[in-house]
C-alpha positions as CSV (number, residue, x, y, z in Angstrom):
1,M,85.7,26.8,105.8
2,P,83.0,28.1,108.2
3,H,79.5,27.0,107.3
4,Y,78.1,30.4,106.6
5,L,80.9,31.0,104.1
6,L,80.2,27.7,102.5
7,H,76.6,28.7,102.0
8,L,77.6,32.0,100.6
9,T,79.9,30.5,98.0
10,Q,77.1,28.1,97.0
11,F,74.6,30.9,96.5
12,L,76.9,33.5,94.9
13,P,76.9,31.8,91.4
14,N,73.2,31.7,91.3
15,L,73.1,35.4,92.4
16,L,75.4,36.3,89.5
17,R,73.4,34.4,87.0
18,M,70.1,36.0,88.1
19,A,71.8,39.5,87.6
20,S,72.9,38.5,84.1
21,G,69.5,37.3,83.3
22,T,70.5,33.7,82.7
23,I,68.6,32.3,85.6
24,G,65.0,33.2,86.7
25,Y,63.6,33.6,90.1
26,N,61.7,30.4,89.9
27,Q,65.1,28.6,89.2
28,L,66.5,29.4,92.6
29,P,66.7,26.6,95.2
30,A,63.3,26.2,97.0
31,P,64.7,27.1,100.5
32,T,65.9,30.4,99.1
33,V,62.7,31.2,97.5
34,N,60.8,30.5,100.6
35,R,63.0,32.7,102.7
36,Q,62.7,35.6,100.3
37,R,58.9,35.3,100.1
38,K,58.8,35.3,103.9
39,T,61.0,38.4,104.0
40,Q,58.7,40.1,101.3
41,R,55.6,39.3,103.3
42,F,57.2,40.6,106.5
43,F,58.0,44.0,104.9
44,F,54.6,44.2,103.2
45,W,52.7,43.9,106.5
46,L,55.2,46.1,108.2
47,V,54.5,48.8,105.8
48,V,50.6,48.2,105.8
49,L,50.6,48.4,109.7
50,A,53.0,51.3,110.0
51,T,51.3,53.6,107.4
52,P,48.3,54.6,109.6
53,F,50.6,55.4,112.5
54,A,52.9,57.3,110.2
55,L,49.9,59.3,108.9
56,L,48.6,60.1,112.5
57,V,52.1,61.2,113.7
58,T,52.4,63.5,110.6
59,L,48.9,64.9,111.2
60,E,49.7,65.5,114.9
61,L,52.9,67.3,114.0
62,L,51.2,69.4,111.4
63,L,48.4,70.4,113.8
64,R,51.0,71.3,116.5
65,F,53.0,73.3,113.9
66,F,50.0,75.4,113.0
67,H,49.0,75.7,116.7
68,Y,45.6,73.9,116.2
69,G,43.7,72.9,119.4
70,S,43.6,74.1,122.9
71,N,46.5,74.4,125.4
72,L,45.6,71.9,128.1
73,D,48.5,72.6,130.4
74,M,47.5,72.8,134.1
75,F,49.8,75.8,134.8
76,T,51.2,78.8,132.9
77,I,54.4,80.6,134.1
78,D,54.4,84.3,134.9
79,T,57.0,86.6,136.3
80,I,56.1,88.2,139.6
81,G,58.6,90.5,141.3
82,G,61.3,89.2,139.1
83,K,60.6,85.5,140.1
84,P,58.8,82.8,138.1
85,Y,55.4,81.7,139.4
86,Y,53.0,79.0,138.3
87,L,49.4,80.1,137.8
88,F,46.4,77.7,137.3
89,D,45.3,78.0,133.7
90,P,41.5,78.1,133.2
91,S,42.0,76.7,129.7
92,V,42.5,73.3,131.2
93,K,38.7,73.2,131.3
94,N,38.9,72.0,127.6
95,R,39.9,68.6,128.8
96,Y,36.5,68.2,130.4
97,F,34.0,70.4,128.5
98,S,33.1,70.0,124.8
99,Y,29.3,70.4,124.5
100,V,28.6,73.1,127.0
101,S,30.3,76.5,126.2
102,F,31.3,78.4,129.3
103,S,34.3,79.4,131.4
104,P,34.4,77.7,134.9
105,N,35.3,79.8,137.8
106,T,38.8,79.1,139.3
107,A,40.8,80.8,142.0
108,L,43.7,83.1,141.1
109,D,46.2,81.5,143.4
110,C,49.8,81.1,142.3
111,F,53.0,79.6,143.8
112,P,56.7,79.9,143.1
113,A,58.1,77.8,140.3
114,I,61.1,77.0,142.4
115,K,60.1,75.6,145.7
116,S,62.1,77.1,148.6
117,K,63.6,74.9,151.3
118,G,61.3,74.3,154.3
119,T,58.2,75.3,152.4
120,V,55.0,73.2,153.1
121,R,53.0,73.1,149.7
122,I,49.3,72.2,149.9
123,F,47.0,71.8,147.0
124,C,43.1,72.0,147.5
125,M,41.0,70.4,144.9
126,G,37.3,70.0,144.1
127,G,34.4,71.9,142.5
128,S,32.7,75.2,143.0
129,T,32.6,74.8,146.8
130,T,36.5,74.6,146.7
131,V,36.7,77.7,144.5
132,G,34.6,79.5,147.2
133,F,31.0,79.7,145.7
134,P,29.0,81.7,146.5
135,Y,31.4,83.9,148.4
136,G,34.3,84.0,146.0
137,P,38.0,82.8,146.6
138,V,38.4,85.0,149.7
139,G,35.6,82.9,151.3
140,S,37.0,79.6,150.3
141,F,38.2,76.9,152.8
142,S,41.6,77.2,151.3
143,T,41.9,80.7,152.4
144,F,40.8,80.0,155.9
145,L,43.2,77.0,156.0
146,R,46.1,79.3,154.9
147,D,45.3,81.9,157.5
148,R,44.9,79.3,160.3
149,L,48.2,77.6,159.5
150,K,50.0,80.9,159.5
151,A,48.5,81.9,162.7
152,S,49.2,78.5,164.3
153,Y,52.7,78.0,163.0
154,P,54.2,81.6,162.4
155,T,57.7,80.2,162.0
156,L,56.8,77.9,159.1
157,H,56.1,78.8,155.4
158,F,52.9,77.5,153.8
159,E,51.7,77.6,150.2
160,V,48.1,76.8,150.1
161,V,47.0,76.5,146.4
162,N,43.3,76.5,145.4
163,L,42.9,74.3,142.3
164,G,39.0,74.2,142.5
165,M,37.0,74.4,139.3
166,T,33.2,75.0,138.9
167,A,31.1,72.1,137.8
168,T,33.7,69.3,137.9
169,N,33.9,66.1,139.9
170,S,36.2,63.3,140.9
171,F,37.3,62.6,137.3
172,T,38.9,66.1,137.3
173,V,40.5,65.7,140.7
174,L,42.0,62.3,139.7
175,D,43.3,63.7,136.5
176,L,44.9,66.7,137.9
177,A,46.3,64.9,140.8
178,Q,48.3,62.7,138.5
179,E,50.1,65.9,137.2
180,L,50.7,67.5,140.5
181,L,53.3,65.0,141.4
182,R,56.0,67.0,139.6
183,Y,55.1,70.2,141.5
184,E,56.3,68.7,144.8
185,P,53.1,68.7,146.9
186,D,53.3,68.0,150.7
187,L,49.5,67.5,151.1
188,L,46.5,67.1,149.0
189,V,43.1,68.4,150.3
190,V,40.1,67.1,148.3
191,Y,36.5,68.3,148.9
192,D,34.4,66.4,146.3
193,G,31.2,64.6,145.7
194,H,28.5,67.1,145.0
195,N,28.9,67.0,141.2
196,E,29.2,63.3,140.5
197,F,26.0,63.1,138.5
198,Y,25.9,66.5,136.6
199,G,29.5,67.8,136.7
200,A,31.8,67.4,133.7
201,L,32.0,63.8,132.6
202,G,29.3,62.8,135.2
203,I,27.1,60.0,134.3
204,A,24.0,62.1,134.0
205,S,25.7,65.1,132.4
206,R,25.5,66.5,128.9
207,E,29.4,66.2,129.0
208,S,29.2,62.5,129.8
209,L,30.9,59.9,127.6
210,G,28.5,57.2,128.9
211,Q,28.6,54.7,131.8
212,S,32.1,53.4,131.1
213,R,34.6,54.7,133.5
214,L,37.4,53.2,131.5
215,L,36.3,55.0,128.4
216,T,36.2,58.4,130.3
217,L,39.7,57.8,131.7
218,L,41.0,56.9,128.1
219,N,39.5,60.2,126.8
220,L,41.3,62.0,129.5
221,K,44.6,60.5,128.3
222,L,44.0,61.0,124.5
223,I,42.7,64.6,124.8
224,R,46.3,65.8,125.0
225,F,46.7,64.9,121.3
226,R,45.7,67.6,118.8
227,T,44.5,64.8,116.5
228,F,42.0,63.6,119.1
229,Q,40.9,67.1,119.7
230,L,40.1,67.5,116.0
231,L,38.3,64.1,116.0
232,R,36.3,65.2,119.0
233,L,35.3,68.4,117.3
234,V,34.1,66.6,114.2
235,F,32.1,64.1,116.3
236,T,30.4,66.7,118.5
237,S,29.6,68.9,115.5
238,S,28.2,65.8,113.7
239,V,26.0,64.9,116.7
240,R,24.7,68.5,117.0
241,S,23.8,68.6,113.3
242,V,22.0,65.2,113.4
243,Q,20.4,65.7,116.9
244,P,20.0,69.5,117.5
245,G,18.5,68.8,120.9
246,T,21.8,67.4,122.2
247,S,23.3,70.9,122.8
248,S,22.8,72.4,126.2
249,P,20.1,75.0,126.8
250,E,21.3,78.6,126.9
251,S,19.2,79.7,130.0
252,G,19.2,78.4,133.5
253,T,22.0,77.8,136.1
254,L,25.1,76.1,134.9
255,M,24.1,72.7,136.6
256,E,20.6,73.0,134.9
257,R,22.4,73.4,131.6
258,L,24.7,70.4,132.3
259,A,21.9,68.2,133.5
260,R,20.9,65.7,130.9
261,D,18.9,63.2,133.1
262,Q,17.2,65.2,135.9
263,H,15.2,62.2,137.4
264,I,17.5,59.7,139.0
265,P,15.7,57.1,141.1
266,Y,17.4,56.5,144.5
267,K,19.4,53.2,144.3
268,G,18.5,52.9,140.8
269,K,21.0,51.8,138.0
270,V,22.3,55.4,137.3
271,F,22.5,56.1,141.0
272,N,24.5,53.0,141.7
273,D,26.8,53.5,138.6
274,A,27.7,56.9,139.7
275,L,28.4,55.7,143.2
276,S,30.7,53.0,141.9
277,I,32.5,55.4,139.7
278,F,33.0,57.9,142.5
279,R,34.3,55.1,144.8
280,S,36.7,53.9,142.1
281,N,38.0,57.4,141.5
282,L,38.6,57.9,145.2
283,I,40.3,54.5,145.5
284,D,42.6,55.4,142.6
285,L,43.4,58.7,144.2
286,V,44.3,57.1,147.5
287,S,46.5,54.6,145.8
288,L,48.3,57.3,143.8
289,T,49.0,59.3,146.9
290,Q,50.2,56.3,148.9
291,T,52.5,55.2,146.1
292,Y,54.3,58.6,146.2
293,S,54.0,59.1,150.0
294,I,51.9,62.2,149.7
295,P,49.4,62.8,152.5
296,L,45.8,63.1,151.5
297,V,42.8,64.6,153.3
298,L,39.4,63.7,151.9
299,C,36.9,66.1,153.3
300,T,33.4,65.2,154.6
301,Q,30.7,66.9,152.5
302,A,28.5,69.5,154.1
303,S,24.8,68.8,153.5
304,N,21.7,70.7,154.6
305,V,19.0,68.0,154.8
306,R,16.9,70.0,157.2
307,D,16.1,73.3,155.3
308,L,16.1,72.2,151.7
309,E,13.0,70.5,150.4
310,P,13.3,67.6,147.9
311,F,13.6,68.7,144.4
312,V,11.6,65.7,143.0
313,S,9.4,63.2,144.6
314,T,8.9,60.1,142.4
315,P,6.1,57.6,143.3
316,M,6.6,53.9,143.2
317,P,5.7,52.8,139.7
318,E,3.7,49.7,140.7
319,L,1.1,51.6,142.7
320,S,-2.5,51.3,141.4
321,D,-4.6,54.3,140.9
322,I,-6.6,53.5,144.0
323,Q,-3.5,53.5,146.0
324,R,-2.2,56.8,144.7
325,A,-5.6,58.3,145.6
326,E,-5.4,57.0,149.1
327,F,-1.8,58.2,149.5
328,D,-2.8,61.8,148.4
329,R,-5.9,61.8,150.7
330,L,-3.6,60.8,153.7
331,F,-0.9,63.3,152.7
332,D,-3.2,66.2,152.3
333,A,-4.9,65.4,155.7
334,G,-1.5,65.2,157.4
335,R,-0.4,68.5,156.0
336,K,-3.5,70.2,157.3
337,Y,-2.8,69.0,160.8
338,R,0.8,70.0,160.5
339,D,-0.1,73.5,159.4
340,S,-2.4,73.7,162.4
341,H,0.6,72.5,164.6
342,Q,-1.2,69.3,165.6
343,L,2.0,67.4,165.0
344,D,1.0,64.0,166.6
345,S,-2.1,63.9,164.4
346,A,-0.2,64.8,161.3
347,L,2.5,62.1,161.9
348,A,-0.4,59.5,162.3
349,F,-1.5,60.3,158.8
350,F,2.0,60.7,157.4
351,N,3.1,57.3,158.7
352,T,0.0,55.6,157.3
353,A,0.8,57.2,153.9
354,V,4.5,56.2,153.9
355,I,3.4,52.6,154.2
356,I,1.5,52.9,150.9
357,D,4.4,54.6,149.2
358,S,7.9,54.7,150.9
359,N,9.7,55.9,147.8
360,R,8.5,59.5,147.7
361,A,10.9,62.1,149.3
362,D,8.3,64.6,150.1
363,I,6.5,62.3,152.6
364,R,9.9,61.5,154.2
365,F,10.5,65.2,154.5
366,A,7.2,65.9,156.0
367,I,7.7,63.2,158.7
368,A,11.2,64.4,159.5
369,Q,9.8,68.0,160.0
370,C,7.3,66.8,162.5
371,L,9.8,64.7,164.4
372,D,12.2,67.5,164.4
373,S,9.7,69.9,165.9
374,L,8.9,67.3,168.5
375,H,12.7,67.2,169.5
376,R,12.9,63.5,168.3
377,Y,16.1,64.3,166.5
378,V,17.5,60.8,165.9
379,P,14.5,59.4,163.9
380,A,14.1,62.9,162.3
381,L,17.7,62.6,160.9
382,D,16.9,59.2,159.4
383,H,13.9,60.5,157.5
384,Y,15.8,63.6,156.4
385,V,18.5,61.5,154.8
386,R,16.0,59.1,153.2
């Protein structure tokens, strides 16, 4: 007789006796009792651990059934000329904004839902500059790129789609790029970097989740769930009720409303953390496009360091009152000589002042202007950048 049948025939009489009440549970053989206890413990912990997940799944299904939350899809489908087209949906902004209430500007580009053979599909991504600010979408670089390609290659068909969004940064670009793979891109053009501090999810923004890049990336994954949207709403409402000052001001430009920490020391912790996050986001973007063999163009930022004066000039904190007073005396004297066009004399005072405090942006800008006017462009550029 096979061994499992032998065990069954030995256990069957005890099972019948238990059913008839002539034998108790404690009268079973010890190995059988141990096995049943282990089985009971297993199913107990299985139920304990599965219950929260079951509740979350049920809540998620109910929220979706009653249409709670925002539609976070990147594109909507519309029929144009009898054909389906994808349109960039501005409501995707709800992935990135929860504290500041506004509708970011986006372009009105669309592209066919069915890609025709021989089409070259190009997506342009970035912030307000990509959208075309301050000239509008017709003045965006994507429009110029589309016109230039059509003129240069009249026999080819190009689709240049502008996916720029105001007040966003590299987190948004990386998030959207991961979804673009299903829309058959032939090239990604990214112009980004201006909004890394104050744009949505930026380290010094009111929309920031803190200095943890991993936490921000996790948030972008979870935001697709309606349950998480509900929890985020409860959390933000609680924070606003406890700390009324956390909501953004109603006046000022959009970036002024988003800015939480407006004084960021050059090469300080916040500066270095933002730079590290920006670099990591670009590295992940490059890795993503290389994995799927999609060409990527990272555009160099345009920057006007000559004509825009520094917003803030922060003195070195370790300076004494005597040093600060001497710096102010030299700076004022230099500006008087500069205003009277005695640039060499102005430079002498400025260069002495910068030895006392090399941290202030205004003294660097003053030196750069003098050098620029004297046609000494190489050192002038160095001071402009500093």
